[in-house]
C-alpha positions as CSV (number, residue, x, y, z in Angstrom):
1,X,92.2,191.8,192.3
2,X,92.7,189.5,189.1
3,X,92.0,186.7,187.3
4,X,94.8,185.7,184.9
5,X,98.3,186.6,184.8
6,X,98.4,185.6,188.6
7,X,101.4,188.0,190.3
8,X,104.8,187.0,190.3
9,X,105.7,188.6,193.7
10,X,102.6,187.0,195.6
11,X,99.2,186.0,195.8
12,X,96.4,184.7,197.8
13,X,94.6,182.4,195.5
14,X,90.9,181.5,196.6
15,X,89.3,178.8,195.8
16,X,86.0,179.3,195.1
17,X,85.1,175.8,194.4
18,X,86.2,174.9,197.8
19,X,83.5,177.9,199.4
20,X,80.4,176.4,197.9
21,X,81.7,172.7,198.8
22,X,81.5,173.9,202.3
23,X,78.5,175.7,202.4
24,X,76.9,172.4,201.0
25,X,78.3,170.7,203.8
26,X,77.3,173.4,206.4
27,X,73.8,173.0,204.4
28,X,73.7,169.7,205.2
29,X,74.2,170.2,208.8
30,X,70.6,172.0,209.5
31,X,67.4,171.4,209.1
32,X,65.7,171.9,205.5
33,X,63.9,174.7,207.1
34,X,66.9,176.4,208.6
35,X,68.3,179.4,206.4
36,X,72.3,180.1,206.0
37,X,73.5,183.7,206.0
38,X,76.7,183.8,204.1
39,X,78.9,186.0,206.7
40,X,81.1,188.2,204.6
41,X,82.7,190.5,206.8
42,X,86.0,191.9,206.7
43,X,86.1,191.5,202.7
44,X,85.1,187.7,203.3
45,X,87.5,187.1,206.0
46,X,90.0,188.2,203.6
47,X,89.0,186.2,200.7
48,X,87.2,188.8,199.2
49,X,83.5,190.1,199.6
50,X,82.0,189.7,196.3
51,X,83.3,187.1,194.5
52,X,82.3,185.0,198.1
53,X,79.1,186.2,198.4
54,X,78.0,185.0,194.9
55,X,80.1,181.8,195.3
56,X,78.0,181.1,198.9
57,X,74.5,182.6,197.4
58,X,74.6,179.8,194.3
59,X,75.5,177.2,196.5
60,X,73.0,177.7,198.5
61,X,73.3,180.9,201.3
62,X,70.0,182.7,201.7
63,X,71.3,185.9,203.4
64,X,74.7,187.6,203.7
65,X,75.7,188.9,206.7
66,X,78.6,191.9,207.4
67,X,79.6,194.0,210.2
68,X,80.0,197.5,209.1
69,X,77.3,198.9,207.1
70,X,79.7,200.4,204.3
71,X,80.3,196.2,203.8
72,X,76.4,195.5,203.2
73,X,76.5,198.9,201.3
74,X,79.2,197.9,198.8
75,X,77.2,194.2,198.2
76,X,74.0,196.2,196.7
77,X,76.5,198.6,194.9
78,X,78.1,195.4,193.0
79,X,74.4,194.6,192.3
80,X,73.8,192.0,194.8
81,X,70.1,193.4,195.3
82,X,67.9,190.5,195.1
83,X,68.6,188.7,198.7
84,X,68.4,190.2,202.8
85,X,72.0,191.5,203.9
86,X,72.1,192.2,207.5
87,X,74.6,194.3,209.4
88,X,75.3,194.6,212.7
89,X,77.9,197.3,214.0
90,X,76.3,200.5,213.5
91,X,77.6,203.3,215.4
92,X,76.1,207.0,215.6
93,X,75.8,208.8,212.7
94,X,76.2,205.7,210.8
95,X,74.4,206.1,207.3
96,X,71.0,204.8,208.0
97,X,69.3,206.3,205.9
98,X,71.5,204.9,203.1
99,X,70.2,201.3,204.8
100,X,66.8,201.6,204.8
101,X,67.9,203.1,201.3
102,X,69.3,199.8,200.5
103,X,66.7,197.3,201.8
104,X,69.2,196.6,205.1
105,X,68.7,194.4,207.8
106,X,69.8,196.6,210.6
107,X,71.0,195.8,214.1
108,X,69.8,197.9,216.8
109,X,71.0,197.1,220.3
110,X,70.0,200.0,222.2
111,X,68.0,203.1,222.6
112,X,70.3,204.9,220.7
113,X,70.0,203.4,217.3
114,X,66.5,202.8,217.6
115,X,66.7,206.5,217.8
116,X,68.4,206.9,214.9
117,X,66.8,204.6,212.4
118,X,63.8,206.5,213.4
119,X,65.0,209.5,212.1
120,X,66.3,208.4,209.2
121,X,62.7,206.1,208.3
122,X,60.9,210.3,208.8
123,X,64.0,211.5,206.4
124,X,63.5,209.3,203.7
125,X,59.7,208.4,204.0
126,X,60.8,204.6,203.9
127,X,60.0,201.9,206.4
128,X,63.4,200.1,208.2
129,X,64.4,196.5,208.1
130,X,65.3,196.1,211.6
131,X,67.0,193.4,213.8
132,X,66.8,193.5,217.8
133,X,70.4,191.6,218.9
134,X,70.2,190.5,222.6
135,X,73.4,190.4,225.1
136,X,72.5,186.9,226.5
137,X,75.9,186.6,228.2
138,X,78.9,188.0,225.6
139,X,78.9,191.0,227.0
140,X,79.7,192.7,223.7
141,X,76.9,194.4,221.3
142,X,73.3,193.8,222.3
143,X,70.4,195.2,225.0
144,X,71.1,193.3,228.3
145,X,68.2,191.5,229.6
146,X,67.1,194.5,232.2
147,X,66.9,196.8,229.1
148,X,65.0,194.4,226.4
149,X,61.2,195.4,227.8
150,X,62.0,199.3,227.1
151,X,63.9,198.0,223.6
152,X,61.0,196.0,222.9
153,X,58.1,198.3,223.2
154,X,59.9,201.5,221.3
155,X,60.9,199.4,218.8
156,X,56.8,198.0,218.4
157,X,55.9,201.5,218.9
158,X,57.7,202.3,215.7
159,X,57.0,199.5,214.4
160,X,52.9,200.6,214.4
161,X,53.3,204.1,212.9
162,X,54.6,202.1,210.0
163,X,57.7,203.2,210.4
164,X,60.2,200.1,211.0
165,X,59.3,196.4,210.6
166,X,61.0,194.2,213.3
167,X,62.3,191.3,211.1
168,X,64.8,189.1,213.3
169,X,65.7,188.8,217.1
170,X,69.8,187.5,217.4
171,X,72.1,187.3,219.6
172,X,75.7,185.7,219.6
173,X,78.3,183.0,221.4
174,X,80.7,183.7,223.6
175,X,81.8,180.1,223.9
176,X,80.4,177.8,221.2
177,X,83.9,176.9,220.2
178,X,84.5,175.4,223.5
179,X,82.3,172.2,223.4
180,X,80.3,171.9,226.9
181,X,81.5,175.1,227.8
182,X,78.2,175.9,230.5
183,X,78.1,179.6,229.4
184,X,76.5,177.8,226.3
185,X,73.5,176.5,228.0
186,X,72.9,179.6,230.1
187,X,73.2,181.5,226.8
188,X,70.7,179.8,225.3
189,X,67.9,179.8,228.2
190,X,68.4,183.4,227.9
191,X,68.1,184.2,224.5
192,X,65.0,181.0,224.7
193,X,63.3,184.0,227.4
194,X,64.0,187.3,225.7
195,X,62.6,185.7,222.7
196,X,59.7,184.3,224.9
197,X,59.0,188.1,225.9
198,X,59.2,189.6,222.4
199,X,57.0,187.4,220.5
200,X,54.4,187.6,223.8
201,X,54.7,191.4,223.6
202,X,53.5,191.1,219.9
203,X,57.0,190.7,217.9
204,X,56.6,188.8,215.3
205,X,59.9,187.8,213.6
206,X,60.8,186.4,210.3
207,X,64.2,184.7,211.6
208,X,65.6,184.1,215.1
209,X,68.8,183.3,215.2
210,X,72.2,182.8,217.4
211,X,74.5,180.1,215.9
212,X,77.9,181.3,214.6
213,X,79.9,178.7,213.1
214,X,80.9,176.6,216.0
215,X,77.8,176.1,217.1
216,X,76.1,175.6,213.5
217,X,78.7,172.5,213.1
218,X,77.5,171.1,216.6
219,X,74.4,172.8,217.9
220,X,71.9,171.4,216.7
221,X,69.4,173.1,219.4
222,X,70.8,176.5,219.1
223,X,70.1,176.5,214.8
224,X,66.8,178.4,215.3
225,X,65.3,179.6,211.7
226,X,68.8,180.4,210.9
227,X,72.5,179.8,211.3
228,X,75.4,182.6,210.3
229,X,78.4,180.8,209.4
230,X,81.8,182.5,209.0
231,X,85.3,181.2,209.2
232,X,84.0,177.8,208.7
233,X,82.2,178.9,205.5
234,X,86.3,179.5,204.1
235,X,87.2,176.1,205.3
236,X,88.9,176.8,208.6
237,X,88.2,175.2,212.1
238,X,86.8,177.3,214.3
239,X,88.6,175.5,217.4
240,X,91.0,172.6,217.5
241,X,88.4,171.0,220.2
242,X,86.0,171.0,217.2
243,X,88.4,168.9,215.1
244,X,90.6,169.8,212.1
245,X,88.7,171.3,208.9
246,X,89.0,167.8,207.3
247,X,87.5,166.6,210.1
248,X,84.6,168.6,209.8
249,X,84.2,168.0,206.2
250,X,85.4,171.8,205.1
251,X,87.8,172.6,202.3
252,X,90.6,175.4,203.0
253,X,89.6,178.1,200.5
254,X,92.8,180.6,200.8
255,X,96.7,179.3,199.7
256,X,99.2,182.1,200.7
257,X,102.2,182.0,197.6
258,X,105.0,184.0,197.1
259,X,107.8,184.3,194.1
260,X,111.0,183.3,196.3
261,X,113.0,186.3,195.3
262,X,116.9,185.2,196.1
263,X,118.6,182.2,196.6
264,X,122.4,182.8,198.3
265,X,125.0,180.5,199.9
266,X,126.3,181.8,203.5
267,X,128.9,180.4,205.3
268,X,128.5,179.6,209.2
269,X,127.9,182.1,211.8
270,X,126.1,184.3,209.2
271,X,123.3,186.5,211.1
272,X,119.9,186.4,209.4
273,X,117.6,189.3,209.1
274,X,117.3,192.2,211.8
275,X,118.8,191.4,215.6
276,X,120.4,188.6,214.5
277,X,118.0,186.2,215.9
278,X,118.9,183.5,213.5
279,X,122.7,182.7,213.4
280,X,123.6,179.8,210.3
281,X,125.0,176.8,212.6
282,X,127.0,175.6,209.4
283,X,127.1,176.9,205.4
284,X,124.2,177.0,203.9
285,X,121.8,178.5,201.6
286,X,119.6,181.3,202.3
287,X,116.1,181.7,200.5
288,X,114.2,185.4,200.7
289,X,110.3,185.3,200.3
290,X,108.8,188.9,199.6
291,X,105.9,188.9,202.1
292,X,106.3,190.8,205.7
293,X,104.2,192.1,208.3
294,X,103.2,194.5,205.4
295,X,101.7,191.6,203.8
296,X,99.8,190.4,206.9
297,X,103.1,187.5,207.8
298,X,102.6,187.9,211.3
299,X,105.7,189.3,212.9
300,X,104.7,187.1,216.0
301,X,105.8,184.0,214.1
302,X,109.5,185.4,213.6
303,X,111.5,182.2,213.5
304,X,108.2,179.7,213.3
305,X,106.3,180.3,211.0
306,X,106.5,177.3,208.5
307,X,106.8,177.7,204.8
308,X,106.9,175.0,201.8
309,X,109.2,176.0,199.3
310,X,111.0,172.9,197.1
311,X,109.0,170.1,198.1
312,X,110.0,170.4,201.8
313,X,108.5,172.6,205.0
314,X,111.3,175.1,206.2
315,X,110.9,177.8,209.2
316,X,111.0,181.3,208.7
317,X,114.7,182.3,209.8
318,X,115.2,185.2,212.0
319,X,112.4,188.1,212.4
320,X,109.7,188.9,209.8
321,X,110.3,192.2,208.3
322,X,107.9,194.6,207.0
323,X,108.2,193.6,203.4
324,X,110.1,189.8,203.6
325,X,111.2,187.0,205.6
326,X,114.0,184.8,204.8
327,X,114.0,180.4,205.1
328,X,117.5,178.6,205.5
329,X,117.0,176.0,202.6
330,X,119.9,173.6,204.2
331,X,122.1,173.9,201.2
332,X,119.2,173.2,199.0
333,X,118.9,175.9,195.7
334,X,115.6,176.1,194.7
335,X,115.7,178.9,191.3
336,X,114.9,182.6,191.7
337,X,111.1,182.2,191.2
338,X,110.1,179.4,192.8
339,X,107.3,179.0,194.5
340,X,107.1,179.4,198.4
341,X,103.7,178.5,200.1
342,X,102.7,180.0,203.3
343,X,99.7,177.9,204.2
344,X,97.1,176.6,201.8
345,X,94.5,173.2,202.0
346,X,97.4,171.0,203.3
347,X,96.6,168.1,200.7
348,X,99.9,169.0,199.2
349,X,102.0,168.7,202.3
350,X,101.7,172.7,202.8
351,X,100.9,174.1,206.0
352,X,97.9,175.0,206.9
353,X,96.5,178.7,208.2
354,X,96.3,176.6,211.5
355,X,99.7,175.6,211.7
356,X,100.6,180.2,211.1
357,X,98.2,180.1,213.8
358,X,100.1,178.2,216.2
359,X,103.4,179.7,215.1
360,X,102.1,183.2,215.8
361,X,100.1,182.2,219.0
362,X,96.8,183.1,217.4
363,X,94.0,182.0,215.7
364,X,93.9,181.1,211.9
365,X,90.6,183.5,211.8
366,X,93.2,186.5,211.9
367,X,95.4,184.7,210.0
368,X,93.6,184.7,206.7
369,X,91.6,188.0,207.9
370,X,94.9,190.0,207.9
371,X,96.4,189.0,204.5
372,X,97.0,192.5,203.5
373,X,95.8,194.6,200.2
374,X,99.4,194.7,198.7
375,X,98.6,190.7,198.2
376,X,96.0,190.4,195.3
377,X,93.5,187.8,195.5
378,X,93.3,185.7,192.0
379,X,90.3,183.0,191.2
380,X,92.1,180.2,189.2
381,X,89.1,178.3,187.6
382,X,86.5,180.0,189.5
383,X,84.7,182.0,187.0
384,X,81.2,183.0,189.1
């Protein structure tokens, strides 16, 4: 990561001002008592976890959330020590002891995890903060309703011994990005039932939460005590069915740019890139963009990905290679070093991450998170 000067080959520009504005927009969508967990897993969806975490907290976020314990521990190591941090994707043998020492909120979805966290508390001599996750219908992580009574009972026993504190009860939606999908109401019913059981048994959670980005934006009845915006915080719409980023009041945070490495004239009938899946129809100019699938440009977008060069949106010509791809400039001759914008906010006519998602038959989440470490993240005009 660097501030200046921007690298010539390629860069992902991260607009922390836009991120802060998105957090404020999300804050306005929820009731005053509802807390916001800023989800910064996967290096903040490719945007830089530490910088984005600090920006989100400065804009009003209350908690931070990660998938893996190592992501959470990295935030603590960076000096973010005064806010709650939750992580939820644990596997057997993970560093529960380090999580306890760091004061993390650790998700427990089954008895094996509870046993490991209890063993870690006995080893460290410190009480663990745990949150019990309910599988309300997503079918991934989380405790099934049939197994919930045992997990709740054993967690309360460990709490009575002073080994753990059950700080939260939570779950995750399967189809909140599809408005009016019947599973949404069904999952809310199951979640309320599992909450009622746990609280009647004696759990007194600090937070109850189920709302991801789409539920934060559209489903007030799912907000409970806290919401967990992820992709929306980075200015990307969770789905086309919910509207565009602009329609949701969000500003895209990442812009992916490169410097054109070569411009050359070629004759008609000239093959372009591997397999010659693109052949020039007439005499034209080609521009070489030094980004490829090793940098996260999806190969599935070969022949379809949009790129702004010289004030016009071009299309990837032929296959995306590991380190580079070509655009047909149609006779235009921008100078080598001219800026190529793969995606950005769209405010200046450039493509967006959603446009690339359509071109690659995927979702915009994948477009921003797949940008590789070879592409430096720069933060122009956004000091912390």
